[in-house]
N, C-alpha and C positions, 0 to 999 in steps of 0.2 A: 742650343740642345746644351742640356745637363748631363754628363754622362761622370757617374762614379763621384758623386759630389757626396756628403756626409758632414750636415751641421746641428747644432745643439740648439732647441727654443723651448723658452718657456712661458707657457699662458695659466695663468689662472682665473678661475669661475668658481661658483660656490660648489659645485661638482665635481671638480679636478682636481687633482695634483698635479705638481711640474710632469712634463712629458720630455722624456729625451729620443726622439725618435730622428728617421731620415725624412727628407723635405718633403716629399707625398706624404707621408705621412703626417707630416705637421700640415700639411694643407687640409686634410681630412678631418683630422685631428680638429681646428681651428673651427673648420665648419660644423663639425657635428656639437662643440663644445658652445659656440654661438648658439645655434639652432636650439640648444639646451636652455642655453641661459635667457634666450630671448622668449620661450615660452613660459619660463618659471617667473620671469620678470613683466611678464604681459599680461593687462587686465581688460576685461572685456564689460561693453554696457550693451551687452544684448540682451532684452528683455525676455528673451526666453531662458537666458540662463539665471538659476536662483538657488537659492539656499537651501539647505535640510537639515531639521532637526531631531534630537534625539527621542524629544515627545512633542506633542502639539500642544499638551496642559500639562504645566509642573502642579501639583496638587500638595498640601499638606494636610495632615492630620486635623482632626480637631485639637485646635489649641484651646490655650487657657490664656485669657484677657492678661495683656502687659507682659507677659510671659514670653522671651526670645525663641524663635522658632528654632531648630538644627536647621545645618544649610544642605540646600539640594542646589543637584546641577545639572547645567542645560550644556549639550555639546552644539554648536554649532558647525557643519559641515559645507562645505563646496567640493563633491564631486565632480566640479568639471575641468576642461584642459586649459583655463586660463583663469586667473587670478579675480577676483569680486570685491569692490570697494564698498563700505559702510558708508554713508556720509552721516546717517545720526543712529545711537539706541538710544531710545528714550520710552518710559513709564507715561501710560497714557492718563494716567492719574495726577501724574505730575509732584508738583509740592507734594501734595496731601497723602500718597498713596502710603500702605506702612509698608511697601517690601520693599527692601532692601537689596541693588542689584550690581555685582562686580562684572564687569565685560573686559578678556585678557589683561586684568590687571587696571582696569580703571575704575573708581567708585563712583557710580549715579547719583547716588545719594551725597556728595559734594558738593553737586550743582544746584541752582537754584532751583529746574527747572526738570530735575531727575534724567539729566540727556546728558552722553557724550558723543563725540564726532569725530570722525575718521580712523576708521578700524579696514585695516587689509584682511581678506581670508587668501591668500594663496590656494594656488592649482590644488586640489586632491588632498587639501589641507584642511585645518580647523582652530576655532578658538573656543572657548572655557567661560560661560557663564554662570557666577555662583547669585544662589537665589537664599535669603531669609526673609524671615517677614515678624511684625510684634504688631499685633492685633489691640485696639484699645480694649475700653470698656463697653459693655454694649449698655443700651438702655433699660433692657428687661433681662432675664435671665434665661432666656432662651439660647437657642446655638444659631446663630448670625452666619452667616456668609458674604465672604467678600471677593470679589473678583478686580483684576486689572488684567492688561494686556502690556507685552514688551514688543516693542514696536523696533524692527530693521527697515530702517530707506535705505536701498541701493542708490549707485551712481545712476543704476540706467533710472530711475523714477520708479521701479517695482518695490511696495512696500509689504513685509511680509510680519506677523504675529504670531507668538506664543502667549497662550492664556495664562496664568495664574490664578489660581483657585485656593482660598484660606475658608474655616471656618473655628468661628471660635465661642467659648462662652465663659461667662464669670467666675471667677472663683473667691473663696477668701482666705486669706492666708494667716497664718500661724507661725511663731517659733519661740521658744523655751516656754509651752504653753503647758500652764497647771490649772487642770479643774479642781478650784475646792470649794464649791456647793454645787449641790443636784443641778444639773443642768443635761437638756436634752439638744441634740444637733437633727437637724433634717435634711431634706433633700432638696431643699431651697438650690445650693450649689453644689459642687467639689469644693473639699475642704484642703487645702495642701497644705502640710507640717514640716515646717524646717526644726533642724536640733528635736525636738523629741516633744511629746503629748503625756504628763503624770497626769491621772486620778489620783487625787490627795487621799490618806484615808478618811474616811469618815464620809466621801465624797459618792456618789453616784452618778456614771454617766450613762445615758442615755442614747443608743441611733435608732434613729428613726426607719422606716422602711425606707430602702433607696437611698440612704446616707453614702456618700462616697468619702473617704479620708484617703487623700493620696500624700505618701511620705518622699521626700526627698532624701537622697544619697545617705546614709547614716544617722535618718531618723529611725525612730519606734515608740510605741505606744506601752508604759509601763503602770499597770496599775495595780494601786496598792487601797484603792476604795474597792469599789464597784462597777463591774462594765455589765448593761444589757442592749444586746445587741436584737431587734426586734424586727428582721429582716423578713420577707416574704419570698415567694417563687417567683412573683413578679418583679418583684422590687429588692433584691438581695441586700444587706449591707457590704459593701465593698471595700477593703484593706486594701492597698497597693501602692507600687512605686506613683511618680510623676512623673515620669519621661511615656511621651504619647507618640514619640517619632520611631524609628524604626530603625534594627541595626543593616538589615539586609530591605532589600525591596518587599522580600516576601515573610520577614522577621522580623516584627514590634520587639522592643525592648519589655512589653509585657509580658511574654513569656517568658523570660529569661531570670532566672534569680538571683535573688542579691541586689536587688536594686534598693532595697531599704532594708533597716532592721527585720523589724518582727513584733512581736505580745507577749508581754512579761505579766506573767501575776503574783506579786511580788507574796511575803508568807503571810502577811497581815491580811491579802482580800480573799473573800468567800463570796458565795452567794450569786457569781457571776453565771449568766444566760448569754448564751450566743447559738441563734436559730438562724437560718437561712443565712449564714456569714459566707463569705467568700475573701478568703483570705490567699492572695498567691505572689509569688515571685519577692518572697524575706530573704534574707540570709539565717533566717531562722523563720519558724510557722509561731507555735503558743510554746511557753516556757511555763509550767507549775510549779512552783519552789514548795517546798514542804509547807506543811501545815497539819491539823488535827486532822485522823484518818477519819473521823467521825464526822466532820464538816462537811459538807459539798463545796467545794473549792469551783468547779463550772462543771456547766453541763453543756452539751454543745451537742445541738439536731439540727437534721439537713442540711449541712455546710459542706464546704469544701477549701483545705488546703493544701495548696497543688504548687509545683514549681520552688523550692524552695531550696536554700544552699548549705543547711544545715538539717534539723531535726524538725522535722512535720511537728510533732506534738511532743515533748520532753515532761514527762511525769515524776516527781521526786515526791516521794511520801507524802504523797495527797491523794482528796477523793475525789477522783475527776468520771462520768459518765458521756456517753458516744454511742447517737443514735443518727442511723443513716444519717451517713458523712462519710464522704471520700477523703481521704488524705494518701498524697501521690506524690511519685515522682517527686525525690531528694536525696542531696548529697548527701548527707548524714543517715538517721533512720526514719523512715517512713514516722512508727511509731516509737519512740523509746520510754519505758517502764523503770523506776528503780524503786521498788517497794510500794507500798500506798493501798489502795482499794480503787478500783478502775471497772467499768462495766460496759463494753463494745456490742451493741446490737445492730443487725443489718450496717455493718458498713463495710468500705472496700479500702482495704491497704494495699496499694498499687506499687511495686518499687522497678520502675522502669524508667529512672533517671537518666536523660541522653548525652551528658555530657561529661562524665566521667564513668569508668568500669572500674574505682573504687569506690562504687557505692556505696552506701550503709543497707541494713536490714528492712525490710517491709516491718518485720517486729522486732522489737529486741526487747526481752521481761529479764531481771536479776533482781538479789538482794544485797548484793555485795557492791558499797562504794567505794567512791576513794580512798586511799590507804586502808582498803579493806576493813570501812564501816559498814555496820550490818544495819539494811533497812528493810523491814517485816514487810513482803509481802502478804497483808491482808488478803486479797483479793484481787485476780485479773480475770475477767469472765468474756470469754467472746462467744458468741450465737445467733447465728445463718450471716458469718463472716466469708467475706474473700481474703486470702492473705497471699499474695504471689507476687511475682516479677522475673526479672530476667534470671536468675539464678535458680538453680536448682532447687535449694534451701535458703527460705529468704526470713526464717523461724528460727531466732538463736535465745540462747538462755546461757544464764552464768548463776551457780549457785553456790554457797557455804555447804561442805559435805554432811556437815551434823546434823542427826533430824529434828535438832530444835531449831534450824531452819529452815522449816517445812517451806517448798515453794507450792504457790497453791494457788495454781490456775485450772484452769479448765476450756476446752473447747469443743463447740456441740454443733453439730451441722454447718460445719464449715467447709470450705473450698480453700484449700492450703497448699502451697509448694513447700515441702519438707518432705525428711525421709519417714515414710511408712513406721507406724510405731503401734506395737502393742501392748496398748494403756489404755485401757477400757472405763478408768476413772475419769481420765483428765483428757482422754481424746472419744471423741463418743460421735458415731452417725458422720465419720470426717471422709470427703472426696477427696482425695492425693491428685496436683496436678501431677500430670505426666513428664520428669524431667527427661525421659530418652529423647524427646522430639523437641527440636530449635525451635519449631513453631509453634509450640501447642499451646502458650503464654498467649501467643498473639493470636490465636483463631479462637480464644473464648472471649475476646471481646472487639464489637463494633469497629473503633478505628484505633489503631496507633501508626500517628505519622511521625517517624523521625526527623523528616525533615524538618518540617515545618511546625513541627512541637505543637502538634494539636492532638489531644489524645481523646476519647470516647471507650469509658469503659463500662457500659450498657453491655450484656452479655449477646453474643452473635447468636445466629438461629440454632446452631448446632453446640453451642457452648458448655462443656461439663458442668458448669455452672447452675444451669437453670434445673428449678424446679429439686434442688437441695434445700432448701430453707424448711426449719421448722413450722410447719403450718399454724401450729397455736401461737405460737411467738410472734406469727406474722401479721394474726388477728389485730396485734396491739397498735403496728404499722401496718394501716391496711393500704397506704400509697408508698411510694418511693421517694427517692431524694426531688424528683423533676413532678410531681402529683401522679404518676402512674398507678394503675391499678395493682394488686399484686394477687389478687383473689380472683381474677377475671377470667384466670383457667385453672382452679382450685390446685396449683405448684408454685408456690412463690417461690420465686430464684434466690440464695445467697447473694448477698453482698447489698449496697443501697442503690440498684438499680436492678430493674424489672427489665425483661425482654419483652416487648411487643409487636405482635406481628403488623407490618406496614399493611394499610388497605391496598387490595387488587387494585389496580392500572383499569381502564375499560380492554385494552387487551387483552387482561387477563381473567377477565367475566365470563 
């Protein structure tokens, strides 16, 4: 019989630190520790115990042939109370598979058959699988889908699989590209531009309907000659960044700004025409350097400039005309005009940039340049336009006080978020956004989704934008940017989008 005896024992286990206890406590602790260690170190071959996966199919966005993908992650779980041993993990496509797999630190692609052996997943634990793919050049220019299966063979003989799916299309690649003669690009393949694309003086670059120019980080287009974009509603000309993957599962990089540079028209460039152009996600949108005010530098029609890290459209002492076009969500100003001659008809300038509260204005007008240089504002005309955003006042100007520096601007039949002004010469038939309501601007549009960065600036059914356009002017632009009739209700809306009543469902009829 043991009476009043105290001893000191030390027992080490992965889950226990040294213990200093009495004899009976030591015995109990030893039993519990051994049970715990036994449970942690034990493995089962029970065929009813299997792995779980974070997804049953790992999907990649449509990739460009020969361009490595971003890395996807697959988590392999063991939710059981005992460990599981994996005899082999292999790609069923073997050595010919374009996928690259790393399982718990082991690179399958370093083996001849894309297979690795002897993995353990402890009870209630997991391992991480990293997956990449580089797809080969396709036999034709259509989108090709490629599949493979990642197989996990357990010690019990049970085999489990995860599908791997990727699609690819061919692309042409150019770096330091200078167009020196008249050239037409088509929609046959996307064109990836590294470094820069320059249209030399005297040359005309024509972008046929459906042409896609994908610019690598830091690349842009510099037009010193002439650029003609011949997009259509069904096949717009697209200028964007070259990343096709996602920042988050719900958010592709293509919805983020500053993925590439942007488009610049040099002083010597003139006669440019942009029709159904979709330019988005640049560090800036379109920059028009100074030229003779009586020479049309660029005409922009039925286009969209969106998600920009600087100014959407910057015009410096140039002649620019814009119709049926959306310019929206810019860290700088949606439109910034320094002097020159400009005319905007049925345009939507919407400043709802979601990433920085220090965003610019929807529209900024000035004749005062750097170092107080004077740039005559010959004309800035806005007819049937929407100019709005988060702020109570998104229309700003800066002028020389001397009357010799007259600000020649006019707004007619527009919807504007700015202070109400008694200026019947410059502000005619204006509808002012309601600054007292935080949701007023949101209510005016069909969709402003700041989480997913999805925006539809079509007027909502109760929008104050509806019916505010001048009908006589609208006759010259009978359809909106999306091809919807402006004249169907005899009350055309301001901006580049027309509200259309949705067809009634069977239950509504």
